[in-house]
PDB file of N, CA, C, O and CB in Angstrom:
ATOM      1  N   MET A   1       1.674 -16.076  12.550  1.00  0.00           N
ATOM      2  CA  MET A   1       1.752 -14.763  12.085  1.00  0.00           C
ATOM      3  C   MET A   1       0.480 -14.315  11.445  1.00  0.00           C
ATOM      4  O   MET A   1      -0.002 -15.010  10.551  1.00  0.00           O
ATOM      5  CB  MET A   1       2.852 -14.633  11.173  1.00  0.00           C
ATOM      6  N   ALA A   2      -0.007 -13.396  11.765  1.00  0.00           N
ATOM      7  CA  ALA A   2      -1.060 -13.383  11.918  1.00  0.00           C
ATOM      8  C   ALA A   2      -1.929 -11.613  11.065  1.00  0.00           C
ATOM      9  O   ALA A   2      -2.168 -10.479  11.479  1.00  0.00           O
ATOM     10  CB  ALA A   2      -1.024 -13.731  13.545  1.00  0.00           C
ATOM     11  N   LEU A   3      -2.091 -12.268   9.923  1.00  0.00           N
ATOM     12  CA  LEU A   3      -2.083 -11.622   8.754  1.00  0.00           C
ATOM     13  C   LEU A   3      -2.924 -10.277   8.523  1.00  0.00           C
ATOM     14  O   LEU A   3      -3.696 -10.501   7.591  1.00  0.00           O
ATOM     15  CB  LEU A   3      -2.453 -12.555   7.891  1.00  0.00           C
ATOM     16  N   VAL A   4      -3.051  -9.224   8.907  1.00  0.00           N
ATOM     17  CA  VAL A   4      -4.958  -8.062   8.520  1.00  0.00           C
ATOM     18  C   VAL A   4      -4.182  -7.454   7.405  1.00  0.00           C
ATOM     19  O   VAL A   4      -2.997  -7.435   7.072  1.00  0.00           O
ATOM     20  CB  VAL A   4      -5.843  -6.316  10.105  1.00  0.00           C
ATOM     21  N   THR A   5      -5.677  -6.798   6.802  1.00  0.00           N
ATOM     22  CA  THR A   5      -5.736  -6.593   5.045  1.00  0.00           C
ATOM     23  C   THR A   5      -5.862  -4.495   5.417  1.00  0.00           C
ATOM     24  O   THR A   5      -6.683  -4.004   6.192  1.00  0.00           O
ATOM     25  CB  THR A   5      -7.893  -7.752   3.904  1.00  0.00           C
ATOM     26  N   THR A   6      -4.890  -3.746   4.665  1.00  0.00           N
ATOM     27  CA  THR A   6      -5.474  -2.509   5.367  1.00  0.00           C
ATOM     28  C   THR A   6      -5.356  -2.547   4.033  1.00  0.00           C
ATOM     29  O   THR A   6      -4.605  -3.129   3.251  1.00  0.00           O
ATOM     30  CB  THR A   6      -4.923  -1.380   6.560  1.00  0.00           C
ATOM     31  N   ARG A   7      -7.183  -1.041   3.836  1.00  0.00           N
ATOM     32  CA  ARG A   7      -7.315  -0.715   2.907  1.00  0.00           C
ATOM     33  C   ARG A   7      -6.349   1.049   3.112  1.00  0.00           C
ATOM     34  O   ARG A   7      -6.136   1.647   4.166  1.00  0.00           O
ATOM     35  CB  ARG A   7      -8.906  -0.977   2.588  1.00  0.00           C
ATOM     36  N   LEU A   8      -5.933   1.482   1.611  1.00  0.00           N
ATOM     37  CA  LEU A   8      -5.899   2.785   1.994  1.00  0.00           C
ATOM     38  C   LEU A   8      -6.230   2.967   0.524  1.00  0.00           C
ATOM     39  O   LEU A   8      -6.334   2.116  -0.359  1.00  0.00           O
ATOM     40  CB  LEU A   8      -4.543   3.471   2.752  1.00  0.00           C
ATOM     41  N   LYS A   9      -6.421   4.779   0.460  1.00  0.00           N
ATOM     42  CA  LYS A   9      -7.011   5.480  -0.736  1.00  0.00           C
ATOM     43  C   LYS A   9      -5.603   5.693  -0.719  1.00  0.00           C
ATOM     44  O   LYS A   9      -4.767   5.709   0.184  1.00  0.00           O
ATOM     45  CB  LYS A   9      -8.263   6.739  -0.776  1.00  0.00           C
ATOM     46  N   THR A  10      -5.525   5.962  -2.794  1.00  0.00           N
ATOM     47  CA  THR A  10      -3.819   7.092  -3.111  1.00  0.00           C
ATOM     48  C   THR A  10      -4.305   7.809  -3.846  1.00  0.00           C
ATOM     49  O   THR A  10      -4.967   7.195  -4.683  1.00  0.00           O
ATOM     50  CB  THR A  10      -2.235   6.526  -3.926  1.00  0.00           C
ATOM     51  N   THR A  11      -4.313   8.662  -3.946  1.00  0.00           N
ATOM     52  CA  THR A  11      -3.759   9.860  -5.558  1.00  0.00           C
ATOM     53  C   THR A  11      -1.915  10.082  -5.871  1.00  0.00           C
ATOM     54  O   THR A  11      -0.788  10.019  -5.381  1.00  0.00           O
ATOM     55  CB  THR A  11      -4.430  12.052  -5.088  1.00  0.00           C
ATOM     56  N   GLY A  12      -2.663  10.354  -6.985  1.00  0.00           N
ATOM     57  CA  GLY A  12      -1.259  10.076  -7.759  1.00  0.00           C
ATOM     58  C   GLY A  12      -0.996   9.030  -9.060  1.00  0.00           C
ATOM     59  O   GLY A  12      -0.136   9.301  -9.898  1.00  0.00           O
ATOM     60  N   LEU A  13      -1.606   8.124  -9.124  1.00  0.00           N
ATOM     61  CA  LEU A  13      -1.479   6.832 -10.036  1.00  0.00           C
ATOM     62  C   LEU A  13      -2.856   7.446 -11.243  1.00  0.00           C
ATOM     63  O   LEU A  13      -4.059   7.688 -11.139  1.00  0.00           O
ATOM     64  CB  LEU A  13      -1.897   4.945  -8.910  1.00  0.00           C
ATOM     65  N   HIS A  14      -1.748   7.499 -12.422  1.00  0.00           N
ATOM     66  CA  HIS A  14      -2.102   7.694 -13.422  1.00  0.00           C
ATOM     67  C   HIS A  14      -2.485   5.939 -14.698  1.00  0.00           C
ATOM     68  O   HIS A  14      -3.389   5.560 -15.443  1.00  0.00           O
ATOM     69  CB  HIS A  14      -0.929   8.794 -13.706  1.00  0.00           C
ATOM     70  N   CYS A  15      -1.524   5.580 -14.364  1.00  0.00           N
ATOM     71  CA  CYS A  15      -1.237   4.562 -15.130  1.00  0.00           C
ATOM     72  C   CYS A  15      -1.223   3.321 -14.458  1.00  0.00           C
ATOM     73  O   CYS A  15      -1.468   3.391 -13.254  1.00  0.00           O
ATOM     74  CB  CYS A  15      -0.130   4.773 -15.729  1.00  0.00           C
ATOM     75  N   PRO A  16      -0.923   1.829 -15.086  1.00  0.00           N
ATOM     76  CA  PRO A  16      -0.594   0.596 -14.755  1.00  0.00           C
ATOM     77  C   PRO A  16       0.744   0.546 -14.158  1.00  0.00           C
ATOM     78  O   PRO A  16       1.215  -0.414 -13.547  1.00  0.00           O
ATOM     79  CB  PRO A  16      -0.711  -0.220 -15.841  1.00  0.00           C
ATOM     80  N   SER A  17       1.411   1.866 -14.435  1.00  0.00           N
ATOM     81  CA  SER A  17       3.073   1.500 -14.231  1.00  0.00           C
ATOM     82  C   SER A  17       3.311   1.856 -12.908  1.00  0.00           C
ATOM     83  O   SER A  17       4.154   1.269 -12.230  1.00  0.00           O
ATOM     84  CB  SER A  17       4.213   2.353 -15.226  1.00  0.00           C
ATOM     85  N   CYS A  18       2.566   2.861 -12.450  1.00  0.00           N
ATOM     86  CA  CYS A  18       2.094   3.730 -10.790  1.00  0.00           C
ATOM     87  C   CYS A  18       1.723   2.569  -9.927  1.00  0.00           C
ATOM     88  O   CYS A  18       2.262   2.476  -8.824  1.00  0.00           O
ATOM     89  CB  CYS A  18       0.466   4.972 -10.822  1.00  0.00           C
ATOM     90  N   SER A  19       0.886   1.707 -10.305  1.00  0.00           N
ATOM     91  CA  SER A  19      -0.129   0.550  -9.486  1.00  0.00           C
ATOM     92  C   SER A  19       0.767  -0.345  -9.130  1.00  0.00           C
ATOM     93  O   SER A  19       0.686  -1.123  -8.179  1.00  0.00           O
ATOM     94  CB  SER A  19      -1.376  -0.262 -10.346  1.00  0.00           C
ATOM     95  N   MET A  20       1.836  -0.210 -10.085  1.00  0.00           N
ATOM     96  CA  MET A  20       2.482  -2.126 -10.095  1.00  0.00           C
ATOM     97  C   MET A  20       4.139  -0.899  -9.155  1.00  0.00           C
ATOM     98  O   MET A  20       4.154  -1.168  -7.953  1.00  0.00           O
ATOM     99  CB  MET A  20       2.996  -3.513 -12.921  1.00  0.00           C
ATOM    100  N   LEU A  21       4.871  -0.202  -9.396  1.00  0.00           N
ATOM    101  CA  LEU A  21       6.060   0.949  -9.140  1.00  0.00           C
ATOM    102  C   LEU A  21       4.759   0.022  -6.856  1.00  0.00           C
ATOM    103  O   LEU A  21       4.974  -0.871  -6.036  1.00  0.00           O
ATOM    104  CB  LEU A  21       5.769   3.879 -10.459  1.00  0.00           C
ATOM    105  N   ILE A  22       4.125   0.653  -6.984  1.00  0.00           N
ATOM    106  CA  ILE A  22       3.836   0.631  -5.078  1.00  0.00           C
ATOM    107  C   ILE A  22       3.979  -0.840  -4.909  1.00  0.00           C
ATOM    108  O   ILE A  22       4.688  -1.399  -4.072  1.00  0.00           O
ATOM    109  CB  ILE A  22       1.963   1.226  -4.337  1.00  0.00           C
ATOM    110  N   GLN A  23       2.995  -1.563  -6.071  1.00  0.00           N
ATOM    111  CA  GLN A  23       3.863  -2.999  -5.210  1.00  0.00           C
ATOM    112  C   GLN A  23       4.439  -4.321  -4.979  1.00  0.00           C
ATOM    113  O   GLN A  23       4.389  -5.343  -4.295  1.00  0.00           O
ATOM    114  CB  GLN A  23       3.573  -3.273  -4.660  1.00  0.00           C
ATOM    115  N   MET A  24       5.258  -3.461  -6.346  1.00  0.00           N
ATOM    116  CA  MET A  24       7.001  -3.701  -6.090  1.00  0.00           C
ATOM    117  C   MET A  24       7.276  -3.663  -5.052  1.00  0.00           C
ATOM    118  O   MET A  24       7.639  -4.716  -4.529  1.00  0.00           O
ATOM    119  CB  MET A  24       7.993  -2.843  -6.584  1.00  0.00           C
ATOM    120  N   ASP A  25       7.219  -1.978  -3.963  1.00  0.00           N
ATOM    121  CA  ASP A  25       8.036  -1.629  -3.361  1.00  0.00           C
ATOM    122  C   ASP A  25       7.705  -1.402  -1.841  1.00  0.00           C
ATOM    123  O   ASP A  25       8.342  -0.939  -0.894  1.00  0.00           O
ATOM    124  CB  ASP A  25       8.450  -0.713  -4.017  1.00  0.00           C
ATOM    125  N   VAL A  26       6.373  -1.950  -2.010  1.00  0.00           N
ATOM    126  CA  VAL A  26       5.465  -2.096  -0.804  1.00  0.00           C
ATOM    127  C   VAL A  26       5.962  -3.601  -0.009  1.00  0.00           C
ATOM    128  O   VAL A  26       6.269  -3.865   1.154  1.00  0.00           O
ATOM    129  CB  VAL A  26       3.691  -2.135  -1.386  1.00  0.00           C
ATOM    130  N   GLY A  27       5.853  -4.525  -1.450  1.00  0.00           N
ATOM    131  CA  GLY A  27       6.010  -6.148  -1.612  1.00  0.00           C
ATOM    132  C   GLY A  27       6.951  -6.033  -0.756  1.00  0.00           C
ATOM    133  O   GLY A  27       6.986  -6.354   0.431  1.00  0.00           O
ATOM    134  N   ASP A  28       8.220  -5.238  -1.863  1.00  0.00           N
ATOM    135  CA  ASP A  28       9.312  -5.515  -0.600  1.00  0.00           C
ATOM    136  C   ASP A  28       9.473  -5.374   0.828  1.00  0.00           C
ATOM    137  O   ASP A  28      10.029  -6.312   1.400  1.00  0.00           O
ATOM    138  CB  ASP A  28      10.179  -4.958  -0.770  1.00  0.00           C
ATOM    139  N   MET A  29       9.057  -4.287   1.581  1.00  0.00           N
ATOM    140  CA  MET A  29       8.492  -4.021   3.361  1.00  0.00           C
ATOM    141  C   MET A  29       8.217  -5.689   3.503  1.00  0.00           C
ATOM    142  O   MET A  29       7.427  -6.512   3.038  1.00  0.00           O
ATOM    143  CB  MET A  29       6.568  -2.729   3.703  1.00  0.00           C
ATOM    144  N   GLU A  30       9.560  -5.666   4.597  1.00  0.00           N
ATOM    145  CA  GLU A  30       9.176  -7.563   5.602  1.00  0.00           C
ATOM    146  C   GLU A  30       8.103  -6.805   6.326  1.00  0.00           C
ATOM    147  O   GLU A  30       7.811  -5.717   6.822  1.00  0.00           O
ATOM    148  CB  GLU A  30      10.782  -8.584   7.137  1.00  0.00           C
ATOM    149  N   GLY A  31       7.644  -8.162   6.064  1.00  0.00           N
ATOM    150  CA  GLY A  31       5.844  -7.751   6.744  1.00  0.00           C
ATOM    151  C   GLY A  31       4.737  -8.628   5.692  1.00  0.00           C
ATOM    152  O   GLY A  31       3.921  -9.549   5.728  1.00  0.00           O
ATOM    153  N   VAL A  32       5.313  -7.688   4.806  1.00  0.00           N
ATOM    154  CA  VAL A  32       3.846  -7.786   4.048  1.00  0.00           C
ATOM    155  C   VAL A  32       4.028  -8.767   2.116  1.00  0.00           C
ATOM    156  O   VAL A  32       4.567  -8.827   1.011  1.00  0.00           O
ATOM    157  CB  VAL A  32       3.237  -5.580   3.814  1.00  0.00           C
ATOM    158  N   ALA A  33       3.144  -9.243   2.996  1.00  0.00           N
ATOM    159  CA  ALA A  33       2.339 -10.806   2.191  1.00  0.00           C
ATOM    160  C   ALA A  33       2.175 -10.240   0.537  1.00  0.00           C
ATOM    161  O   ALA A  33       2.928 -10.780  -0.274  1.00  0.00           O
ATOM    162  CB  ALA A  33       0.199 -11.300   3.042  1.00  0.00           C
ATOM    163  N   SER A  34       1.520  -9.511   0.184  1.00  0.00           N
ATOM    164  CA  SER A  34       0.996  -9.111  -0.419  1.00  0.00           C
ATOM    165  C   SER A  34      -0.238  -7.799  -0.704  1.00  0.00           C
ATOM    166  O   SER A  34      -0.901  -7.322   0.218  1.00  0.00           O
ATOM    167  CB  SER A  34       0.971  -9.939  -0.495  1.00  0.00           C
ATOM    168  N   VAL A  35      -0.411  -7.201  -2.699  1.00  0.00           N
ATOM    169  CA  VAL A  35      -0.456  -5.496  -2.069  1.00  0.00           C
ATOM    170  C   VAL A  35      -0.865  -5.979  -3.592  1.00  0.00           C
ATOM    171  O   VAL A  35      -0.266  -6.829  -4.251  1.00  0.00           O
ATOM    172  CB  VAL A  35       1.075  -4.076  -1.308  1.00  0.00           C
ATOM    173  N   HIS A  36      -1.987  -5.259  -3.975  1.00  0.00           N
ATOM    174  CA  HIS A  36      -2.889  -4.759  -5.042  1.00  0.00           C
ATOM    175  C   HIS A  36      -3.318  -3.795  -5.238  1.00  0.00           C
ATOM    176  O   HIS A  36      -4.546  -3.715  -5.202  1.00  0.00           O
ATOM    177  CB  HIS A  36      -3.711  -5.159  -5.159  1.00  0.00           C
ATOM    178  N   ALA A  37      -2.533  -2.611  -5.537  1.00  0.00           N
ATOM    179  CA  ALA A  37      -2.610  -1.376  -6.129  1.00  0.00           C
ATOM    180  C   ALA A  37      -3.765  -0.721  -7.088  1.00  0.00           C
ATOM    181  O   ALA A  37      -3.358  -0.658  -8.248  1.00  0.00           O
ATOM    182  CB  ALA A  37      -1.566  -1.383  -6.747  1.00  0.00           C
ATOM    183  N   ASP A  38      -4.713  -0.361  -6.969  1.00  0.00           N
ATOM    184  CA  ASP A  38      -5.704  -0.270  -8.442  1.00  0.00           C
ATOM    185  C   ASP A  38      -5.848   1.482  -9.054  1.00  0.00           C
ATOM    186  O   ASP A  38      -6.596   2.305  -8.526  1.00  0.00           O
ATOM    187  CB  ASP A  38      -7.660  -0.936  -7.944  1.00  0.00           C
ATOM    188  N   HIS A  39      -5.143   1.711 -10.002  1.00  0.00           N
ATOM    189  CA  HIS A  39      -4.502   2.677 -10.381  1.00  0.00           C
ATOM    190  C   HIS A  39      -6.619   4.020 -11.473  1.00  0.00           C
ATOM    191  O   HIS A  39      -6.764   5.239 -11.575  1.00  0.00           O
ATOM    192  CB  HIS A  39      -2.675   1.624 -11.700  1.00  0.00           C
ATOM    193  N   HIS A  40      -7.307   3.187 -11.796  1.00  0.00           N
ATOM    194  CA  HIS A  40      -8.806   2.954 -11.568  1.00  0.00           C
ATOM    195  C   HIS A  40      -9.046   4.172 -10.565  1.00  0.00           C
ATOM    196  O   HIS A  40      -8.886   5.391 -10.499  1.00  0.00           O
ATOM    197  CB  HIS A  40      -9.229   1.319 -10.884  1.00  0.00           C
ATOM    198  N   SER A  41      -9.733   2.636  -9.513  1.00  0.00           N
ATOM    199  CA  SER A  41     -10.338   3.382  -8.356  1.00  0.00           C
ATOM    200  C   SER A  41      -8.769   3.994  -7.106  1.00  0.00           C
ATOM    201  O   SER A  41      -9.123   4.816  -6.260  1.00  0.00           O
ATOM    202  CB  SER A  41     -11.661   1.977  -7.476  1.00  0.00           C
ATOM    203  N   GLY A  42      -7.931   3.767  -7.089  1.00  0.00           N
ATOM    204  CA  GLY A  42      -7.709   4.790  -5.747  1.00  0.00           C
ATOM    205  C   GLY A  42      -7.535   4.450  -4.716  1.00  0.00           C
ATOM    206  O   GLY A  42      -7.376   5.069  -3.664  1.00  0.00           O
ATOM    207  N   LEU A  43      -7.562   2.942  -5.069  1.00  0.00           N
ATOM    208  CA  LEU A  43      -7.306   1.288  -3.799  1.00  0.00           C
ATOM    209  C   LEU A  43      -6.061   0.647  -3.449  1.00  0.00           C
ATOM    210  O   LEU A  43      -5.965  -0.567  -3.626  1.00  0.00           O
ATOM    211  CB  LEU A  43      -7.970  -0.175  -4.371  1.00  0.00           C
ATOM    212  N   ALA A  44      -5.613   0.953  -3.230  1.00  0.00           N
ATOM    213  CA  ALA A  44      -4.872  -0.612  -2.190  1.00  0.00           C
ATOM    214  C   ALA A  44      -5.518  -1.586  -1.614  1.00  0.00           C
ATOM    215  O   ALA A  44      -6.733  -1.686  -1.787  1.00  0.00           O
ATOM    216  CB  ALA A  44      -4.167  -0.334  -0.902  1.00  0.00           C
ATOM    217  N   GLU A  45      -4.729  -2.600  -0.720  1.00  0.00           N
ATOM    218  CA  GLU A  45      -5.176  -3.157  -0.231  1.00  0.00           C
ATOM    219  C   GLU A  45      -3.953  -4.860   0.093  1.00  0.00           C
ATOM    220  O   GLU A  45      -3.864  -6.079  -0.047  1.00  0.00           O
ATOM    221  CB  GLU A  45      -6.471  -2.985  -0.970  1.00  0.00           C
ATOM    222  N   VAL A  46      -3.378  -3.783   0.526  1.00  0.00           N
ATOM    223  CA  VAL A  46      -1.981  -4.070   2.088  1.00  0.00           C
ATOM    224  C   VAL A  46      -1.957  -5.522   2.549  1.00  0.00           C
ATOM    225  O   VAL A  46      -0.763  -5.232   2.618  1.00  0.00           O
ATOM    226  CB  VAL A  46      -2.445  -3.094   3.905  1.00  0.00           C
ATOM    227  N   GLU A  47      -2.065  -6.737   2.917  1.00  0.00           N
ATOM    228  CA  GLU A  47      -2.038  -7.922   3.583  1.00  0.00           C
ATOM    229  C   GLU A  47      -0.321  -7.726   4.455  1.00  0.00           C
ATOM    230  O   GLU A  47       0.836  -7.861   4.054  1.00  0.00           O
ATOM    231  CB  GLU A  47      -2.274  -9.354   2.300  1.00  0.00           C
ATOM    232  N   HIS A  48      -0.831  -7.417   5.558  1.00  0.00           N
ATOM    233  CA  HIS A  48       0.205  -7.311   6.402  1.00  0.00           C
ATOM    234  C   HIS A  48       0.401  -8.069   7.348  1.00  0.00           C
ATOM    235  O   HIS A  48      -0.468  -8.915   7.557  1.00  0.00           O
ATOM    236  CB  HIS A  48       0.257  -6.366   6.841  1.00  0.00           C
ATOM    237  N   ASP A  49       1.218  -8.039   7.953  1.00  0.00           N
ATOM    238  CA  ASP A  49       1.786  -9.001   9.972  1.00  0.00           C
ATOM    239  C   ASP A  49       1.940  -7.411  10.344  1.00  0.00           C
ATOM    240  O   ASP A  49       2.719  -6.746   9.661  1.00  0.00           O
ATOM    241  CB  ASP A  49       4.105 -10.464  10.305  1.00  0.00           C
ATOM    242  N   PRO A  50       1.261  -6.824  11.344  1.00  0.00           N
ATOM    243  CA  PRO A  50       0.926  -5.665  11.945  1.00  0.00           C
ATOM    244  C   PRO A  50       1.952  -5.943  13.181  1.00  0.00           C
ATOM    245  O   PRO A  50       2.140  -5.110  14.068  1.00  0.00           O
ATOM    246  CB  PRO A  50      -0.752  -5.457  12.256  1.00  0.00           C
ATOM    247  N   GLU A  51       2.519  -7.070  13.136  1.00  0.00           N
ATOM    248  CA  GLU A  51       3.894  -7.124  14.368  1.00  0.00           C
ATOM    249  C   GLU A  51       5.316  -6.267  13.508  1.00  0.00           C
ATOM    250  O   GLU A  51       5.993  -5.361  13.995  1.00  0.00           O
ATOM    251  CB  GLU A  51       4.495  -9.328  14.800  1.00  0.00           C
ATOM    252  N   LEU A  52       5.418  -6.671  12.604  1.00  0.00           N
ATOM    253  CA  LEU A  52       6.731  -6.571  11.644  1.00  0.00           C
ATOM    254  C   LEU A  52       6.251  -5.064  10.778  1.00  0.00           C
ATOM    255  O   LEU A  52       7.223  -5.101  10.023  1.00  0.00           O
ATOM    256  CB  LEU A  52       6.944  -8.260  10.385  1.00  0.00           C
ATOM    257  N   VAL A  53       5.427  -3.667  10.283  1.00  0.00           N
ATOM    258  CA  VAL A  53       4.927  -3.275   9.798  1.00  0.00           C
ATOM    259  C   VAL A  53       3.516  -2.879  10.038  1.00  0.00           C
ATOM    260  O   VAL A  53       2.604  -3.528  10.550  1.00  0.00           O
ATOM    261  CB  VAL A  53       5.240  -3.736   9.185  1.00  0.00           C
ATOM    262  N   ARG A  54       3.531  -1.798   9.608  1.00  0.00           N
ATOM    263  CA  ARG A  54       3.076  -0.555  11.144  1.00  0.00           C
ATOM    264  C   ARG A  54       2.250  -0.305   9.748  1.00  0.00           C
ATOM    265  O   ARG A  54       3.103   0.167   8.996  1.00  0.00           O
ATOM    266  CB  ARG A  54       4.500   1.125  12.241  1.00  0.00           C
ATOM    267  N   PRO A  55       0.737  -0.404   8.870  1.00  0.00           N
ATOM    268  CA  PRO A  55      -0.482   0.812   8.186  1.00  0.00           C
ATOM    269  C   PRO A  55       0.714   2.321   8.199  1.00  0.00           C
ATOM    270  O   PRO A  55       1.161   2.649   7.100  1.00  0.00           O
ATOM    271  CB  PRO A  55      -2.432   1.155   9.711  1.00  0.00           C
ATOM    272  N   ASP A  56       1.140   3.116   9.411  1.00  0.00           N
ATOM    273  CA  ASP A  56       2.169   4.768   9.296  1.00  0.00           C
ATOM    274  C   ASP A  56       3.152   3.969   8.142  1.00  0.00           C
ATOM    275  O   ASP A  56       3.361   4.694   7.170  1.00  0.00           O
ATOM    276  CB  ASP A  56       3.385   5.513  11.282  1.00  0.00           C
ATOM    277  N   GLU A  57       3.789   2.643   8.056  1.00  0.00           N
ATOM    278  CA  GLU A  57       4.924   2.592   7.797  1.00  0.00           C
ATOM    279  C   GLU A  57       4.628   2.485   6.153  1.00  0.00           C
ATOM    280  O   GLU A  57       5.254   2.863   5.162  1.00  0.00           O
ATOM    281  CB  GLU A  57       5.696   1.488   8.620  1.00  0.00           C
ATOM    282  N   ILE A  58       3.314   1.754   6.364  1.00  0.00           N
ATOM    283  CA  ILE A  58       2.571   1.855   4.802  1.00  0.00           C
ATOM    284  C   ILE A  58       2.395   2.753   3.800  1.00  0.00           C
ATOM    285  O   ILE A  58       2.712   2.644   2.615  1.00  0.00           O
ATOM    286  CB  ILE A  58       1.485   1.700   4.836  1.00  0.00           C
ATOM    287  N   VAL A  59       1.963   3.483   4.261  1.00  0.00           N
ATOM    288  CA  VAL A  59       0.926   4.813   3.659  1.00  0.00           C
ATOM    289  C   VAL A  59       3.359   6.066   3.807  1.00  0.00           C
ATOM    290  O   VAL A  59       3.779   6.860   2.965  1.00  0.00           O
ATOM    291  CB  VAL A  59      -1.534   5.657   5.880  1.00  0.00           C
ATOM    292  N   ALA A  60       3.842   5.775   4.645  1.00  0.00           N
ATOM    293  CA  ALA A  60       5.083   6.729   4.368  1.00  0.00           C
ATOM    294  C   ALA A  60       6.007   6.054   2.813  1.00  0.00           C
ATOM    295  O   ALA A  60       6.565   6.823   2.031  1.00  0.00           O
ATOM    296  CB  ALA A  60       6.263   6.661   6.053  1.00  0.00           C
ATOM    297  N   ALA A  61       5.998   4.691   2.644  1.00  0.00           N
ATOM    298  CA  ALA A  61       6.735   4.311   1.766  1.00  0.00           C
ATOM    299  C   ALA A  61       5.959   5.287   0.112  1.00  0.00           C
ATOM    300  O   ALA A  61       6.471   5.915  -0.814  1.00  0.00           O
ATOM    301  CB  ALA A  61       6.708   2.459   1.915  1.00  0.00           C
ATOM    302  N   ILE A  62       4.673   4.957   0.460  1.00  0.00           N
ATOM    303  CA  ILE A  62       4.229   5.562  -0.402  1.00  0.00           C
ATOM    304  C   ILE A  62       3.946   6.761  -0.871  1.00  0.00           C
ATOM    305  O   ILE A  62       3.566   7.035  -2.009  1.00  0.00           O
ATOM    306  CB  ILE A  62       3.693   5.237  -0.428  1.00  0.00           C
ATOM    307  N   VAL A  63       4.225   7.820   0.443  1.00  0.00           N
ATOM    308  CA  VAL A  63       4.393   8.899  -0.317  1.00  0.00           C
ATOM    309  C   VAL A  63       5.886   8.547  -0.555  1.00  0.00           C
ATOM    310  O   VAL A  63       6.392   9.416  -1.266  1.00  0.00           O
ATOM    311  CB  VAL A  63       3.987  10.340   0.353  1.00  0.00           C
ATOM    312  N   LYS A  64       6.716   7.631  -0.228  1.00  0.00           N
ATOM    313  CA  LYS A  64       8.452   8.039  -0.955  1.00  0.00           C
ATOM    314  C   LYS A  64       8.082   8.072  -1.925  1.00  0.00           C
ATOM    315  O   LYS A  64       8.324   9.109  -2.542  1.00  0.00           O
ATOM    316  CB  LYS A  64       9.854   7.115  -0.965  1.00  0.00           C
ATOM    317  N   LEU A  65       7.344   7.060  -2.588  1.00  0.00           N
ATOM    318  CA  LEU A  65       7.217   7.267  -4.392  1.00  0.00           C
ATOM    319  C   LEU A  65       7.255   8.294  -5.348  1.00  0.00           C
ATOM    320  O   LEU A  65       7.628   8.310  -6.521  1.00  0.00           O
ATOM    321  CB  LEU A  65       6.160   6.940  -4.819  1.00  0.00           C
ATOM    322  N   GLY A  66       6.546   9.595  -4.211  1.00  0.00           N
ATOM    323  CA  GLY A  66       5.858  10.968  -5.247  1.00  0.00           C
ATOM    324  C   GLY A  66       4.498  10.810  -4.885  1.00  0.00           C
ATOM    325  O   GLY A  66       4.257  11.846  -4.264  1.00  0.00           O
ATOM    326  N   TYR A  67       3.053   9.851  -4.914  1.00  0.00           N
ATOM    327  CA  TYR A  67       1.788   9.215  -4.394  1.00  0.00           C
ATOM    328  C   TYR A  67       1.779   9.524  -3.184  1.00  0.00           C
ATOM    329  O   TYR A  67       2.725   9.668  -2.410  1.00  0.00           O
ATOM    330  CB  TYR A  67       1.615   7.798  -4.521  1.00  0.00           C
ATOM    331  N   GLY A  68      -0.015   9.692  -2.923  1.00  0.00           N
ATOM    332  CA  GLY A  68      -0.554  10.299  -1.666  1.00  0.00           C
ATOM    333  C   GLY A  68      -1.424   9.401  -1.537  1.00  0.00           C
ATOM    334  O   GLY A  68      -1.946   8.654  -2.365  1.00  0.00           O
ATOM    335  N   ALA A  69      -1.629   9.583   0.198  1.00  0.00           N
ATOM    336  CA  ALA A  69      -2.107   7.986   0.682  1.00  0.00           C
ATOM    337  C   ALA A  69      -2.556   8.248   1.705  1.00  0.00           C
ATOM    338  O   ALA A  69      -2.547   9.296   2.350  1.00  0.00           O
ATOM    339  CB  ALA A  69      -1.109   6.779   0.895  1.00  0.00           C
ATOM    340  N   GLU A  70      -2.922   7.404   1.869  1.00  0.00           N
ATOM    341  CA  GLU A  70      -3.903   7.951   3.585  1.00  0.00           C
ATOM    342  C   GLU A  70      -5.000   5.890   3.992  1.00  0.00           C
ATOM    343  O   GLU A  70      -5.621   5.031   3.367  1.00  0.00           O
ATOM    344  CB  GLU A  70      -6.059  10.241   2.811  1.00  0.00           C
ATOM    345  N   VAL A  71      -4.571   6.170   5.292  1.00  0.00           N
ATOM    346  CA  VAL A  71      -5.512   4.913   5.588  1.00  0.00           C
ATOM    347  C   VAL A  71      -7.164   4.532   5.123  1.00  0.00           C
ATOM    348  O   VAL A  71      -6.860   3.823   4.164  1.00  0.00           O
ATOM    349  CB  VAL A  71      -5.561   4.944   7.008  1.00  0.00           C
ATOM    350  N   GLU A  72      -8.228   4.514   5.130  1.00  0.00           N
ATOM    351  CA  GLU A  72      -9.155   4.601   4.134  1.00  0.00           C
ATOM    352  C   GLU A  72     -10.192   3.597   6.012  1.00  0.00           C
ATOM    353  O   GLU A  72     -10.368   2.550   6.636  1.00  0.00           O
ATOM    354  CB  GLU A  72      -8.632   3.577   1.957  1.00  0.00           C
ATOM    355  N   SER A  73     -10.508   5.199   5.918  1.00  0.00           N
ATOM    356  CA  SER A  73     -11.114   4.694   7.814  1.00  0.00           C
ATOM    357  C   SER A  73     -13.021   3.571   7.386  1.00  0.00           C
ATOM    358  O   SER A  73     -13.754   3.364   6.419  1.00  0.00           O
ATOM    359  CB  SER A  73     -11.794   7.273   9.288  1.00  0.00           C
ATOM    360  N   ASP A  74     -12.984   3.399   8.085  1.00  0.00           N
ATOM    361  CA  ASP A  74     -14.439   2.361   7.590  1.00  0.00           C
ATOM    362  C   ASP A  74     -15.613   2.986   7.944  1.00  0.00           C
ATOM    363  O   ASP A  74     -16.696   2.453   7.699  1.00  0.00           O
ATOM    364  CB  ASP A  74     -14.597   0.793   8.357  1.00  0.00           C
TER     365      ASP A  74
END
């Protein structure tokens, strides 16, 4: 399993609970090894196996929670 880190720009996170909700929900996805969401910067980093979960699926999970999310471009 070769893990990659996907960086996402999120919107709508106002407090530590918002960050925790994303970390818990995305962290439960198959293929996700770790999640760090920062409500101050709006950045989230997800370490995952790209063969088990795609970045667009991670974005969809965050959007389903009621937040905005997009993969950060280099």
